[in-house]
N, C-alpha and C positions, 0 to 999 in steps of 0.2 A: 503493500499499500504506499502511495508516494505521499509525502508529507503536504502536498498541494492538492491532495483529495478533499477539496474544499467546497461548501456550497456558501452561498452568499444570501442574506435577507438585508432587507433596506426599504427605506422610504423616502429618499432624497433629503433627509435630514441626517439620519445616522445609518450605520449598516453594522454587520456583524459576519464574522467568519466561523464557520460551524465545519468541524470533521465529521467523517461518515459514520463516526461512533456518538455523535451528538453533542460533542464538546465546543463550546463558544471559546474560540482561542485569538480572536481579535475584534475588539470593539472599542471605538472612541467615544469618550464620555461627551454626551451632548450635541457632537456634530461629527461630520465625515473624519475630520482631522484632528479630533479631541483626543485628551490624555488616555491612551489604551487602558483601561481598567481591565479588560481581559487581553492579556498579553502573552500568552503561552505559545503563539506562533514564533516568538523571539526568545523564548525561555530556554533553549538548549534540549537536551535530549530527553530530561524528565521534570518538566516544570513543576513545582510545588504550590505556585500559586498564580494569579493571572488568568483565570478560566471559569466556566460554569458547565458542569457536567451532570450525568447520571449515571452511576455505576450499577449495573444489572446483575444480580447473582448469577453464575455460571453463563454469561453472555456470550454469543459468539459474534463475529463481525457484523455491525449494522448494515442494513440495507437503507439506501437514501434515495430521493427523488423530489422534485418540484410537483406539488399539484398544477396540473396541466395550466399552461399560458398563464402562471403567476410568480410572483417571489414569495412564495409559501413553501417552506422547505419541510418535508415529512422524513423522519427517521426512524425506521423500524428495526428494534432490537429483540432477539429471542433470548430468553434465560431459561435457567433449569426449572423454575417453577411458573412459567409463562412469558408472554410476549408483549412489549411496549410499543406503543405509537408516541412519537414526540412530534408536536406541530411546532414551528419557530417562524414567526414573522414581524415585520414592525408596521404599524396599522398605517393605511393609507388610504383616503378616501374624501369624497366630497362632502362637506358637513356646514350646516349655516353658510350657505353660498361661497365657501372658500375652501381650500386643500386643507385637509387635516392629517398632519405628519408629525405627531408628537415625536420626541426623544424617547421613545418608550420600545422595549423589546418584550414580546409576549411568548411564553413556552407554555404549552398545553401538553400534560403528561396522561395519556390514556390507555388503559389495559384493554388489548386486543383479545388474548386468551389467557385462562387461568389468573392467578394472582402473582404477578412477577414480583420478587423481592428485589428492592433497590435502595441505594443511598442518593440524595441530592446534596451536591456541593457547589457552593459558590462562595469562591475565593478572589475577588477583584483585589487589586493593588493599585497604586497612586504614584504620579509622578514616574512613569517609565519603569514601575516595577520597584522603585527605591524606596517606598513608603507601604507598610502593611496595612490594612484599614482597621480602624477601630470601630466598635459595635455598640449600638443601642438597639433596644426590641421594644415592640408593641403586641397587642393580641394577635395581629395579623400582618405585621410587618418587621422588616430588620432594615436598619440604616448602617450602611458602610460608609465611613467617612475617614477623612484626614483633615488638616487644618484649613484647606481651602476648598475641598470638593466633597460631594455626597452623592452616594448611588443609593437607592432605596427599593427594597424588594417588597412587593405587596404580594400576598399568597393566602391561598385557603387550605396550603397542606400544613401539617403541624411546623410551626416554628422552631420547636425544639428538635425535631428530627433534623432540621436544615442546620442548626446551629451545632450541633453536636455530629451532623454527617451520620446518624444513626440508620440502621437498616429497617424497613418497613414492608409490607406488603401493600401493593396499590390494587385497591378494589373499587375504585371511582376516578374519573378524571379530577386531575388536579392542575391548578394554573398558578403560574410564575408569572410577575409583571415585573420587569425591571426598568427604572427610568429616574426621572427627577424626584427630588424630595417634596414630593406632593401626596397628600391624603386621597384617597380612592372612595369616591362616595356610593359606589356600586360595589357589588359583589365580583370578586374576581372572575369567577364563572361566568357572570352575565355579559361582563365587559369583555372577556375572551371571544365568547361564542358570538356576539353582535359585531365586534370589530373584525372578526375572522371573516365573516360573511360579507361583511361591508367591503375589507380588502379584497377579497378574491372577486368580487363584483367589479371593483374598481379596475384590477389587472384585466380581466377578462374584456372590458370594454376598450381599454387602451390597446391591447392586441387587434380587438376586432376591427380597430381603424387602421392598422399599418396595411401598406402595400408590399405584401411580402411576394417572393418570388415562387413560381410553381414548385420547383425541386426544392429540397432542404428546408423545408418550411420549420420544423421543429428546431434546427440548428441556429436559423437565423432568428426566430422569435427568443430563443435562451439569450443569445448574444445582443439582442435589442433590449430586452428588460434589464440585462446587465450593464449596457451602457446607460440606460436610465437612472438605474440606482448609483452610477457613481457622478451625477451631477447633483449640485447643491443648490437647491430650488430656492433658497432665501435670496442668494446673490446672483443666481445664474451661472456660476462657475461651474466648470467640468473638470474633474478630477483625472491625472493620468492613470492612477490606482488606487486603491483602498490603503495600501499597506507601505511600510517604509523597511529597507535594510533586508529584504529577501535577495539574496545575492544573484547576480546573473549565472554564475557557475559556482561549482564548491571551490574552497581553499583559493578565493580571491576577494581583493578588497573592494571590488565591484558592488558597494552596497549602498544605495541610495533611497532617499525619501522622495516618493512619487505622489504625495498627499497635497499637491499643488495644481493650480491650473495654469499648464503651459498652453501658451495661445497655439502653437502648433498643434499639440495632440487635440485641443478642444475643437480645431477646424476639422481634423480627418472624423473625429466622432459626430459632430454637428452633420458632416456630409452624408455618414452613413445613416444616420436618423432622417435626414431630409430625403433621402432616397426611399425610405419606406413609410414617407409622408409623415413622420412625427416630428413636428415643425415647432412644438413649443419650446423644445429645450433651444433651438435654433433664436427663437425670439428672446428669451430671458439671457442667453448669451451674449446676443448683439448688444443688450443692455449694459453686461457687464463689460463690454469692448468700450462702448460709449464712455462708461464712468473713468476707464482706465485713460482713453485719451485727455478727457476734460479735467482728470485729476493732475495731469502732467507729470506722473512718475518716471522719472528717468534713471539710466544707469550711466555706465562709462560713455564718454563721448556724446552724451545727450541722446543716446538711444533707447528706445522703448524698452522696458523689461522683458526678458522671455518667458517668465513665469510671474504668478502673484498667488498670495495666500488666497484660499476660497471665500474668506470674509476679513474686514479690517482687523487690525490688532494684532496679528500672528506674526513673530519674527521668522524671517525665512533664512536667516544665517545659520550656515551648518556647523553643526558641532556633533561630537562623538560622546555616547553616554556608555557607562560602565554598570549600569544596574541590570541590564538585560544582556546575556550571553549572545545572543543573535540565534539565527534559524540554523538548526542543527548544531549549535554551538560555532557556526561561522559568523564572525564580526568583521568588522566593527558596526554596531548599530549607530544609524546617523539620524539627527532630528535637523530640518532644515536643508537648503540644497545650495551649493556653491555657484549653480548654474545662475542663479539670479543676478550676479554681477557679470555675466558674459555679454558679448554682444553676439545675437544669433539674427541675422539679417532676414532670414526667411520669416520671421515674425510679421513682418510688414504684410506680406502676402497672406499669411494665414488670416489676418484681421480682415483684410479687405475682401478675400475669398468666401470668408464665413458669412459676411453681410451682404454679399452680391445677391442671393435669392431673395432677399427681402425686397428688391426693386422689381422683380418680376412675377411673385408668386400671388396670383389674383386671389388665393383662398384665405390670406392673411388679414385680419380685422385691421391692422395697420402696415400699409407697406411703407418701404423706403422713400423717403422723400429728399427734397431739396437740402433740407436742414441734416438728415445723416450724411448726405454726400459731402457737405462742407466738413462735417466731423472728420469723415475718413479722408478727406484731402490731407489733413495733417499727417495721417499715416503714409499715404501716398508721397508727399514731399520727402518724407523719412526715406522712404524707399528709394527715392531717386537720388538722394545724397549717398545712401550706404550701399548700393547695388553693387558696386566693383571694390569695395573695401573688404579688408581681411575680417574673417571673424571665427567663432569656435565650432560653427556647422551645425547641423542637426544633430550631430551624435555627441555634441558638447565636449570636445577635446578642452582638458583642462590645462595644458602646457605650451599650447601652439596655436596660431591662428594662420589662416591662409584666406584666398578667395575661394569660397565653395560653390561650384556649379549650381547647386541644388538654391543655394541662399540668392544668389543673384538671379535667377531663373522665377523663383519667388517675388522677388523685388520688380522683375518683368510683369509678373501676372499682376500685382498691385496697381502698378501703372496701366495696364491694359485692361483690366475689369474697370478702374475708375473711369477710362475714356468711354466704355460702353455705358457705364452708369451716367456718365454726364450727358451723353446722347438722350439716354431714357428720361433725365429729369430736366431737359431742355437748353443744355447749356453748351451748344455747338462748337463754339470757340475753343472752350475748355476741353471738350472732348477730341478734338483735332491735336491740341497741344499735347495731351496725355497720349494718346496713340502713337504722335510721332516720336514722342520722348521713349516709348517703349519699342517701337520699330528699330530704333538705332542701338537700344540696350540688347534687345534680341540677337541682332547682326555680331555683336561684339561676344556675347555671351557662346554662342555657336561656334564662331571662328576660334576662340581661345580655349574653349573646351572641348574640341574635338581632336582627337590624337592622330598622328602619322598614320596610325593603322585604321582608323576611319571609325573608331568606336569614343562614346561620349565618357570624359574623365569627370572624376567627383571634384576636381579642383582646377583652376584655369591655369594655363601655362606650364602644367607638367603631367605625367601620367600618373592616375591614381584611380583603380577601379572601385567603385562604391554602388551599391544595391539602391541608392536614390537617383541615379540615373534614370531607373526604368520609370520613374513617375513623370519624368519630364513631359513626354505626350499627353499625361492626364492632365496636365495644367495647360496645355496648349501651346507650350515652347515650340514644339515640331509634331509633323504627323508621325502616326503609327507606321506609315509607309516608307518613312525616311531611310535611306540606307543606313546613316549612323546610327538610326535606333536599332535595327536588324543585327547590325555589328556588335553593339552592347549587348544585346541579347545574348548571342554565341558568346562574346568573351565572359561575361557573367556566369554562364552556364559552365563553361569550362574550368574557371578560376575561384568561383565563389560558392558553388554548389557542393555541398558535403552530405552524402547519404540522402538526398531527397531534401534538404533543408538549406537554405541560403544564408552566408554570412552577410554582414552589413560590409565588411572590409576584411583584407588580410593584412594589411600593414599593423605593425607595432603601434601602439599608442601609449598613452600616459602609464599604463599598467601592463604592457607587453602585448602580444596577439591575442586576440580574443579565442576562447576556444568553443563557446555555445553559440548557436544561430539564433537569430533575432526574427521571432516567427512572422512579424509584419513583411519582412523581406521576401519572405518566401509566397506570401500572398500577392506582393507587387509582382514577383515573377510570373505568377499565374496568370495575373491581369495583363502583363505584358505579352504572354504568349497568346491569349485569346485575342487579343488585338491584332496580331499578325497571322491568325487563322488556324493556329496550332492548338486547337481546341481539346484533342484527345490527351496529349502531354499535359496540359493544365488540368484536364480532369483527374488523371491519376494523381497529381501531385495534390491535389485539392482534396481527394478522398483520404490520403494517406494523411494530410493535416487533421482532418476531421475526426481521424481515428486517435488522434494525440491529445484530444480534449480529455479532460478528467471525466470521473462517473457523471457529474451532472451537466457536462457539456460546456465547461469553462476554460479558458486558456489563460496563462500567466504570458510573462514577457518574451522568455528563452526557452530553447531547448536542446538537450544534450542531443547532438547529430548521430552519436555513437547507439545510445540507449531509449532514446525517446523520452527521457525525463523531464518535466517541466522545471523550469527554475526562474527565478525574477519575481518582481513586485506582481501582486495579485489582487482582483483581475485584472488585466493590463487591456485598457480601453483599446490600444493600438490594435492587438491581436482580435478582439471582438469587432472591431471596424473592418479588418482584413477580411475576415471569414464573412461579414455580409456582404460587401462589396464584390468580392469574388463569386459568392453564390449567386449574386444578381445577374452577373456577366455569363455565368457558365449555365444558367437555368434554361431551361425550355420556356416557352411563353405558355401563358395559361390556355390561350387557343390549342397550342400543339400537344400539351401535355393531356387536356381534356378530351379534345376531339381527333387528335390524330396520332395518340400513342399506339405503339403497335402491340 
C-alpha cells in the first residue's frame, strides 16, 4: 500500500486527507493552508500524534471509495466481531441564499454487520506538531487547545471512551463533528444526516452541469471534483496542492510547500474547469487577479510575484521546521516557499489567459468589460518589458536565471490576447499596437529558441531540451503542423521519455539531475501526439497513466518511472488538469460514442 493511497474530503474552505484505513493524516485548522492539526502524513513511519482514526479489533485492510459523483468518502473495515462503515465529508451546500461551507469535518461510524469492537483516537497537535493539545470536556464535547488555537469535537459517542481510547462495541451509528469552538444546538446525529443529504445533493448538481467527454467520464469527474476542492472560495485563490513537503522523490531535499496560489498553476486549473463548463472558479479567480493588480504587490525588479497566499496575512517566507520528521522520514519539512521572491515571467501570460474567456463567454452574468481590460493592460505592459529578460522559469530554478522560451512565449500570449480583447471592447488602435508588439516578439522567440537541429529549446540562444516546449502550440505561438514542433516531439521522445513517463528535463539543476517524472509533462506529450495525428500512441500512454492513479482515482505531482509509485505533493492540481484535458482530446464525441460505437 502506497503512503499516497489517500482520499480527500473538502468544501472549498477546508480539506482533509484520509488513508484507506480511515485515518485523517492531513488537515489544516480553519482553512486549506491552516496549521495542520492532523499532520501524521509528515510524522515519519510511526506517528504518535497528529491524526484521527478508528482502530477496529481484528481489522483487515479497509476498502475505500467515494460516494458516486461527490466529495464524500466511504471507508469499510471488516473486523473480528463485525464490519464498520465510515463516512467522511465536509459540508457544502446552499443555505439561506448563500453557500454554506463551514470549517467542519463530519465523520459518521455505522455498523454494517455484527457489533464491531473499536477504539476512537483523536490526537490533534498544534504548531506543526510542536505542541501537544490540552483538553477540557463537557457532556458531549471535547476541546483540544493550545495557547492560540482550539479544535472542538462534538459527538454522541461516549466522551470517556474517546478520552481514554478504550474499546467498545458499536451497535448504533455514532457521529463525530470536528471544527470550530462553537456549541452545536442540534443533536450530532440529526446534523450529520441532514448535512450529508444536502452535501450529496450539492455535488450531484455540480457534476450534472459539467460538460464531460464521452469516454473516461468517471476519471474526469473525480479530477474535476478534486480541482474544485483545491480552490479557496473566500478569496477565489486556487492552491497548487493541499500539502507541503511530500518530496518529489525519496532521499531528496526537493520538499516544497504548495499550499499557495501560483498564478501559473491556477491558470491551468481554471482552463480545465472552463473546458468542463465549471466557470465559477474562473470568475472568483479573476477577482483574485484583479486584487493582485490593484494592490500593486511587487517583487524583484518590480515584477508581479509568481505566487500569493490564499488569503491575506500569511507569511510566504520559506523556513524549515524540525517538529515533524517528514514524509516517511524524508525531510526537511518546509513552510512557505522561496519561489515568492523569484522572477517568473510566464506569470503575465497566465493572468491574461485566465481572464480572456470572460470577454467572450455569453453565459456569464458579468462579462469582461473595458474596466477589466484596463486592469489587464498593467499586466500586458509588464509582459512587454519582461519578455526577453532572464527569469527562474516555470520549473523555478533557484540558483540560475536564463531567458526561458516558455516564459517569453507566455509574455507573447499576454500581449496577443490583449490585442484581441482590445478589439472586443472597441479600442481598435490599442488592439493594433498590442498585436504589432506581439508579432515582433513572436518572431524573435522562434528565431532564438529554435536549435540548429530544428527543435524548440527550453531557453533562448542555447540548446536545452525542456518538456514545456510541447505547450507552445497550445498557447498559439506556432501551429502543431510546424516542422519545428514535430522535431521537438521526436527529440523529447528520444531524450526525456523514461518507461512511458516524461521527465521535465535531464540537465542537473540546483539539486542535481531529477530522478522522478513530472506527471503533467506526460499529459503534455499525450496532447502533442494527438495534435499531430498520433492518436494510438497517445491512447496507450494515457491508459498507462490512468492505471497509475491511486485507489480512489487521484494523482500526486511526480511518479517513479521504474516502480510507478506516486511522489510529490498531493493531490496535485497540475496532474488532475492534465488528465482532464487529455481525456477531452482523446475521447470520442458523444454522437460517435452513442450512435456509431461498434
